[in-house]
C-alpha positions as CSV (number, residue, x, y, z in Angstrom):
1,M,77.0,74.5,350.0
2,A,75.7,77.2,347.9
3,E,73.0,79.6,349.2
4,E,69.6,78.9,348.1
5,Q,68.5,81.5,345.7
6,I,65.4,83.5,346.5
7,E,62.5,82.8,344.2
8,L,60.3,85.9,343.7
9,D,57.0,85.3,342.0
10,D,54.9,87.9,340.2
11,D,52.0,87.6,342.6
12,D,54.0,87.9,345.9
13,I,53.2,90.8,348.1
14,L,56.1,93.0,349.0
15,A,56.7,95.1,352.1
16,L,59.5,97.1,353.6
17,T,61.3,95.9,356.8
18,S,62.3,98.3,359.4
19,E,65.7,98.5,357.8
20,G,64.1,99.2,354.5
21,E,62.0,102.0,356.2
22,R,65.2,103.4,357.7
23,H,66.8,104.1,354.3
24,L,63.7,106.4,353.4
25,R,63.4,108.0,357.0
26,E,66.9,108.6,358.1
27,P,69.6,110.5,356.3
28,G,72.7,108.7,355.2
29,T,71.6,105.9,352.8
30,T,74.1,104.3,350.5
31,L,71.4,102.7,348.2
32,T,71.4,103.5,344.6
33,A,68.7,105.6,343.0
34,Q,67.3,102.6,341.4
35,Q,67.0,100.8,344.8
36,L,65.4,103.8,346.2
37,E,63.0,104.0,343.5
38,L,61.8,100.4,344.3
39,L,61.6,101.2,348.1
40,I,59.2,104.2,347.4
41,L,57.1,102.0,345.2
42,I,56.6,99.2,347.8
43,D,53.4,99.8,349.8
44,S,52.7,96.4,351.5
45,H,49.8,95.9,349.2
46,S,51.3,95.7,345.7
47,T,52.7,92.5,344.0
48,T,56.2,92.0,342.6
49,A,54.6,92.4,339.1
50,S,53.0,95.7,339.8
51,V,56.0,97.2,341.6
52,I,58.2,96.3,338.5
53,R,55.5,97.6,336.0
54,R,55.7,101.1,337.9
55,V,59.4,101.3,337.7
56,R,60.7,103.7,335.0
57,E,61.4,101.8,331.8
58,S,65.2,102.3,331.7
59,N,65.4,100.5,335.1
60,R,62.9,97.8,334.7
61,A,65.4,95.1,333.5
62,Q,67.2,95.3,336.7
63,A,64.2,95.7,339.0
64,R,63.8,92.0,339.9
65,P,67.5,91.5,340.7
66,N,67.5,94.6,342.8
67,L,64.5,93.4,344.7
68,V,66.1,90.0,345.3
69,A,69.3,91.8,346.5
70,M,67.3,93.9,349.0
71,I,65.4,90.8,350.2
72,E,68.8,89.2,350.8
73,K,69.9,92.3,352.7
74,G,66.8,92.4,354.9
75,Y,65.4,95.8,353.4
76,V,62.3,94.0,351.8
77,K,60.1,91.1,352.9
78,V,57.8,88.8,351.0
79,G,54.4,88.6,352.5
80,G,53.3,85.6,350.4
81,P,51.0,85.4,347.4
82,N,48.2,87.8,347.0
83,T,45.2,85.5,346.4
84,N,42.8,88.3,346.1
85,Y,44.8,90.2,343.3
86,I,43.3,90.1,339.9
87,D,45.1,91.8,337.1
88,P,42.9,94.3,335.6
89,G,43.9,92.9,332.2
90,D,41.8,89.7,332.9
91,Y,38.7,91.7,332.2
92,F,39.7,93.3,328.8
93,T,40.6,91.9,325.5
94,S,41.7,95.3,324.1
95,H,45.5,96.0,325.0
96,R,44.6,99.7,324.7
97,A,41.8,99.4,327.4
98,Q,44.0,97.4,329.5
99,A,46.9,100.0,329.3
100,E,44.6,102.7,330.2
101,V,43.3,100.9,333.3
102,L,46.9,100.2,334.3
103,A,48.0,103.7,333.7
104,E,45.0,105.2,335.8
105,A,45.9,102.7,338.6
106,D,49.5,103.8,338.6
107,A,48.6,107.5,338.7
108,Q,46.1,106.8,341.5
109,F,48.8,104.8,343.4
110,L,51.3,107.7,343.0
111,R,48.9,110.4,344.0
112,T,48.2,108.7,347.4
113,N,48.6,111.4,350.2
114,G,50.3,111.1,353.6
115,Y,53.7,109.8,352.2
116,C,56.5,111.3,354.2
117,I,60.2,110.9,353.5
118,N,63.4,112.2,355.0
119,M,66.0,110.6,352.6
120,A,69.5,111.7,351.9
121,R,72.3,110.0,350.0
122,Q,75.5,109.7,351.9
123,G,78.2,111.9,350.3
124,K,81.9,111.5,350.2
125,A,83.7,112.2,353.6
126,R,85.1,115.7,354.2
127,Q,87.9,116.6,356.5
128,P,87.0,119.3,359.0
129,V,89.2,121.8,357.1
130,D,87.1,121.3,354.1
131,R,84.1,123.2,355.8
132,K,85.8,126.5,355.3
133,D,83.7,128.7,353.1
134,L,81.2,125.8,352.6
135,A,77.8,127.4,351.9
136,V,74.3,126.1,351.5
137,L,72.1,127.7,348.8
138,V,68.4,127.7,349.9
139,I,66.1,128.2,347.0
140,D,62.8,129.0,348.6
141,D,60.3,132.0,348.3
142,D,59.6,131.9,352.0
143,P,62.1,134.2,353.8
144,D,61.2,132.8,357.2
145,I,62.5,129.5,356.1
146,G,65.7,130.9,354.8
147,M,66.2,132.8,358.2
148,L,65.3,129.7,360.1
149,L,67.8,127.5,358.3
150,G,70.5,130.1,358.3
151,R,70.4,130.2,362.1
152,Y,70.6,126.4,362.5
153,L,73.2,125.8,359.8
154,K,75.4,128.5,361.3
155,L,75.7,126.2,364.4
156,E,77.2,123.5,362.1
157,G,79.7,126.0,360.7
158,L,77.9,126.4,357.5
159,S,76.8,129.6,355.8
160,T,73.6,130.1,353.8
161,R,72.8,132.0,350.6
162,M,69.2,132.7,349.6
163,A,67.4,132.6,346.1
164,A,63.7,133.0,345.6
165,S,63.3,134.1,341.9
166,Q,64.7,132.9,338.6
167,A,67.0,135.8,338.4
168,E,68.4,135.3,341.9
169,I,68.8,131.5,341.2
170,E,70.8,132.2,338.1
171,A,72.9,134.7,339.9
172,E,73.7,132.6,342.8
173,L,74.6,129.5,340.6
174,S,76.9,131.8,338.5
175,R,78.9,132.9,341.5
176,S,82.2,131.4,342.5
177,P,82.7,129.3,344.6
178,L,79.6,127.3,344.0
179,P,77.6,126.4,347.1
180,G,78.3,123.1,348.6
181,L,74.7,122.0,348.5
182,V,71.3,123.3,347.3
183,L,68.1,123.0,349.3
184,L,65.5,123.4,346.6
185,D,61.7,123.9,347.3
186,V,59.5,122.0,344.8
187,G,56.6,124.6,345.2
188,L,58.3,127.9,344.1
189,K,55.9,130.6,343.0
190,G,55.7,130.8,339.3
191,M,58.4,128.1,339.0
192,D,58.6,124.3,339.2
193,G,61.4,123.0,341.5
194,F,61.8,119.9,339.4
195,H,62.4,122.1,336.4
196,V,65.2,123.9,338.3
197,L,66.5,120.6,339.3
198,A,66.6,119.4,335.6
199,K,68.4,122.6,334.6
200,I,71.1,121.9,337.3
201,R,71.5,118.3,336.1
202,S,71.9,119.4,332.5
203,H,74.5,122.0,333.1
204,S,78.2,120.9,332.9
205,R,79.3,123.1,335.7
206,L,76.4,122.2,338.0
207,A,75.7,118.5,337.1
208,R,77.4,117.2,340.3
209,L,76.0,119.8,342.6
210,P,74.2,118.1,345.4
211,V,70.6,118.8,345.8
212,I,68.0,118.2,348.5
213,M,64.4,118.6,347.5
214,L,61.9,120.2,350.0
215,T,58.2,119.7,349.5
216,A,55.0,120.1,351.2
217,T,53.2,117.7,348.9
218,A,53.6,114.3,350.5
219,T,53.1,111.8,347.7
220,R,55.0,108.9,346.1
221,E,54.8,110.6,342.9
222,V,56.6,113.7,344.1
223,A,59.2,111.6,346.0
224,L,59.8,109.6,342.8
225,R,60.2,112.7,340.7
226,G,63.2,113.8,342.9
227,I,64.9,110.5,342.7
228,V,64.3,110.1,339.0
229,G,65.5,113.7,338.4
230,G,68.8,113.2,340.2
231,A,68.2,114.6,343.7
232,D,70.6,113.6,346.4
233,G,67.9,113.8,349.1
234,H,64.2,114.5,349.6
235,V,62.5,115.9,352.8
236,T,58.9,116.5,353.4
237,K,57.5,119.8,354.8
238,P,56.9,120.6,357.5
239,F,60.3,119.3,358.3
240,Q,61.9,118.9,361.7
241,I,65.1,121.0,361.8
242,H,67.4,118.4,363.4
243,P,66.7,115.6,360.8
244,L,67.1,118.2,358.0
245,V,70.3,119.3,359.4
246,R,71.5,115.6,359.5
247,A,70.4,115.2,355.9
248,V,72.5,118.2,355.0
249,K,75.5,116.8,356.8
250,A,75.0,113.5,355.2
251,V,74.9,114.8,351.7
252,L,77.9,117.1,352.4
253,G,79.9,114.1,353.8
254,L,80.2,115.9,357.2
255,E,80.7,113.7,360.3
256,Y,77.6,113.1,362.4
257,D,77.7,111.6,365.8
258,P,74.2,109.9,366.6
259,N,75.3,109.8,370.4
260,E,75.7,113.5,370.5
261,Q,72.8,115.5,372.0
262,D,71.0,117.8,369.6
263,W,71.4,121.5,370.3
264,D,68.4,123.7,371.0
265,L,68.3,127.4,370.4
266,S,65.9,127.9,373.1
267,L,68.2,126.6,375.9
């Protein structure tokens, strides 16, 4: 007997399950960028129609099938129809006025503060021997963060390189061998971290270089810009060191034992 297909109405309210939350809070997700985009947009208040409308246009056609697939896998749940929801377009006869209302509503939604994420895509598994000379490039203008990360990543057998200015970034990304991963701060002085990400993704030699974004601005808008821009992970500052190290290991494809006790430099 064929499985009953899920019917997803436009006015259904969508929410993340604990499994769905896990893909945004724990490193090692195998979901696609399109699926992660949808998870970020689901806030337990928005309808199916409003979530799909906020998806970038190139992914909109696959948004509903992706939502249905994630409901079937238990990552998203349907809370039932939103009887209090009224489309702003009901009040306007002008399509331009309606578009402006929707655009402002979307902007306000994305600017909502207090959104934390610790997401990292699972990379291809590496053998222990592959760790030799594997370096992490930290692009951050705070030297204390570089020193802190250097100390902790050394315990995982990883070396670190630092870059803070445009000249230093260009120099480090021109060196051979390339780093195995880039930790890229969004809020660089005089630079936009997303601009740096775009430059990396558009460069033939660097296009596949794994990048994890670090940001002190906790909004859905910032998280989405990282996903849409091709980042492999996104961690909100102030970060906890152990989850960040796990995110690094996940993206690099290094084995992580969840039963292993976390080390502590203070011991």
